[in-house]
C-alpha positions as CSV (number, residue, x, y, z in Angstrom):
1,M,136.4,125.2,154.8
2,R,137.0,124.6,151.1
3,A,136.2,120.8,151.6
4,L,132.9,121.8,153.3
5,A,131.8,124.0,150.4
6,L,132.7,121.3,147.9
7,G,130.8,118.7,149.9
8,A,127.7,121.0,150.0
9,L,127.9,121.5,146.2
10,V,128.0,117.7,145.6
11,L,125.0,117.2,147.8
12,A,123.1,120.0,146.1
13,L,123.8,118.5,142.6
14,A,122.8,115.0,143.8
15,A,119.4,116.4,145.1
16,C,118.8,118.1,141.7
17,S,119.4,114.9,139.8
18,G,116.5,113.2,141.7
19,G,118.8,110.5,143.1
20,E,118.4,108.3,140.0
21,K,121.1,107.4,137.6
22,D,120.5,108.4,134.0
23,K,119.0,105.4,132.4
24,G,119.5,106.9,128.9
25,G,116.9,106.7,126.3
26,T,116.1,107.6,122.7
27,A,115.5,111.0,121.2
28,Q,111.8,110.0,121.0
29,D,111.8,109.3,124.8
30,Y,113.2,112.7,125.5
31,A,110.8,114.4,123.1
32,Q,107.8,112.7,124.8
33,R,109.0,113.8,128.3
34,T,109.5,117.4,127.1
35,G,106.5,117.7,124.9
36,V,108.5,118.2,121.7
37,D,107.7,116.3,118.4
38,A,110.9,114.5,117.6
39,G,109.3,113.1,114.4
40,A,109.2,116.5,112.9
41,P,112.2,117.3,110.7
42,A,114.2,120.2,112.0
43,V,115.1,121.4,108.5
44,S,113.0,122.6,105.6
45,V,113.3,120.3,102.5
46,A,111.7,122.8,100.1
47,E,113.9,124.6,97.6
48,V,114.6,128.1,98.8
49,N,112.3,130.7,97.1
50,A,110.8,127.9,95.0
51,Q,107.6,128.5,93.2
52,P,105.0,125.7,93.6
53,V,104.6,123.5,90.5
54,K,101.1,123.4,89.0
55,P,99.8,119.9,88.4
56,S,98.6,118.5,85.1
57,A,95.2,117.8,86.8
58,G,93.7,118.6,90.2
59,S,94.2,121.3,92.8
60,S,96.9,120.2,95.3
61,V,100.1,122.1,94.7
62,L,103.6,120.6,95.4
63,T,106.7,122.6,96.0
64,P,110.0,121.4,94.6
65,L,112.4,119.7,97.1
66,A,115.9,120.7,97.9
67,A,118.8,118.3,97.5
68,N,118.8,117.7,101.3
69,A,115.3,116.2,101.2
70,P,116.4,112.5,101.6
71,T,118.1,113.3,104.9
72,V,114.8,113.6,106.8
73,L,114.0,110.0,105.8
74,G,116.6,108.6,108.1
75,K,118.7,105.5,107.2
76,I,117.8,104.4,103.7
77,K,119.4,102.4,101.0
78,G,119.5,104.2,97.6
79,G,116.2,106.0,97.4
80,C,114.1,107.2,94.6
81,T,112.7,110.6,93.5
82,F,109.8,111.7,91.4
83,A,110.4,114.7,89.1
84,Y,107.9,116.7,87.1
85,Q,109.0,119.4,84.7
86,D,112.6,118.7,85.8
87,R,111.7,119.6,89.5
88,T,111.9,117.0,92.3
89,L,108.6,116.8,94.1
90,L,108.8,113.5,96.1
91,S,111.7,111.7,97.7
92,V,111.2,108.1,99.0
93,G,113.5,105.5,100.6
94,A,113.5,102.4,102.8
95,P,116.0,100.6,105.0
96,D,117.7,97.6,103.3
97,T,115.4,95.0,104.8
98,T,112.5,93.1,103.1
99,D,110.1,93.9,106.0
100,A,110.6,97.7,105.7
101,T,107.7,99.8,104.3
102,G,109.8,102.9,103.6
103,K,108.7,106.5,103.8
104,G,108.6,109.6,101.6
105,V,108.8,113.4,102.0
106,L,107.0,116.1,100.0
107,V,105.9,119.7,100.4
108,I,102.1,119.9,99.6
109,D,100.1,123.1,99.8
110,G,103.0,124.7,101.7
111,R,103.2,121.9,104.3
112,Q,106.2,119.6,104.6
113,V,104.8,116.0,105.1
114,I,106.6,112.7,105.8
115,L,104.4,109.7,104.8
116,P,104.9,106.0,105.6
117,G,104.7,103.4,102.9
118,I,101.9,100.8,103.0
119,D,103.7,97.9,101.4
120,A,106.6,96.0,103.0
121,G,109.5,94.9,100.7
122,G,112.2,97.5,101.3
123,P,114.0,99.1,98.4
124,Q,112.5,96.8,95.8
125,V,109.0,98.0,96.6
126,I,110.2,101.6,96.6
127,E,111.8,101.2,93.1
128,S,108.6,99.6,91.7
129,G,106.5,102.6,92.6
130,P,105.3,102.9,96.2
131,T,102.1,104.0,97.7
132,L,102.4,106.2,100.8
133,T,99.6,107.2,103.1
134,G,99.0,109.4,106.2
135,D,98.0,112.9,107.3
136,G,94.8,112.6,105.2
137,L,96.8,111.9,102.0
138,T,97.5,109.0,99.7
139,V,100.4,109.5,97.4
140,A,101.2,106.9,94.7
141,V,103.9,106.6,92.1
142,Q,102.7,104.9,89.0
143,R,105.9,103.8,87.3
144,A,105.8,102.7,83.6
145,E,106.5,99.1,82.8
146,G,109.5,98.0,80.8
147,A,113.3,98.4,81.0
148,P,114.6,101.5,82.7
149,E,117.0,104.1,81.2
150,S,120.4,104.1,82.9
151,V,121.5,107.2,84.7
152,A,125.0,108.4,85.9
153,G,126.2,106.6,89.1
154,G,124.4,103.3,88.3
155,G,120.8,104.4,88.9
156,H,117.7,103.8,86.8
157,R,114.9,106.1,85.5
158,W,111.4,105.3,84.3
159,A,108.5,107.4,83.0
160,A,106.0,107.8,85.8
161,D,103.0,109.6,87.1
162,L,102.4,110.9,90.6
163,V,98.9,110.7,92.0
164,V,98.0,112.6,95.2
165,K,94.6,112.0,96.8
166,G,93.5,114.2,99.7
167,P,90.8,116.4,101.1
168,T,90.6,118.4,97.8
169,G,90.3,115.3,95.6
170,E,92.8,113.8,93.2
171,T,95.7,115.6,91.8
172,R,98.0,114.2,89.0
173,Y,101.5,115.2,88.0
174,S,102.0,113.6,84.5
175,P,104.2,112.8,82.7
176,G,107.2,112.7,85.1
177,T,110.2,110.5,85.9
178,W,110.9,108.0,88.7
179,T,114.7,107.9,89.3
180,C,116.3,105.4,91.7
181,A,119.8,105.4,93.0
182,P,121.7,102.1,93.5
């Protein structure tokens, strides 16, 4: 009797599985099948209770990023951050390959946005000051020329401006700093 019940349970489970072996797949495959956006970060990268930072010119408002912001960029080498008035407003990184364009994260007008880079070149392009575009925005880091200042841990820092172009026009955060980790 027990064997009969166990056999019925196995047949019921086999019917539920659709008779196909699990072929695996990526998180993106699963997200598409279930209608969930796997590209959206599951965590907020804005500082808790942070007040938005007013730009030096323009109307778009950025919110400072928390220390966990680079985690939503995936696997990157080093990475760079733009800070204005000692608050981190943009975090950018790229995989360690010369064909990578990289991507960046910021919180603009209360929305967390991840933007892809437009120029390939991996970490070197990121360090030189990337341009990111998507979601109706173009974000550019305009890094100063010349030798960088050394920072703890082997990184480098330059004077820089951040320019955000979007539906409300151009917004500029200046002067700021562009700091890159090794």
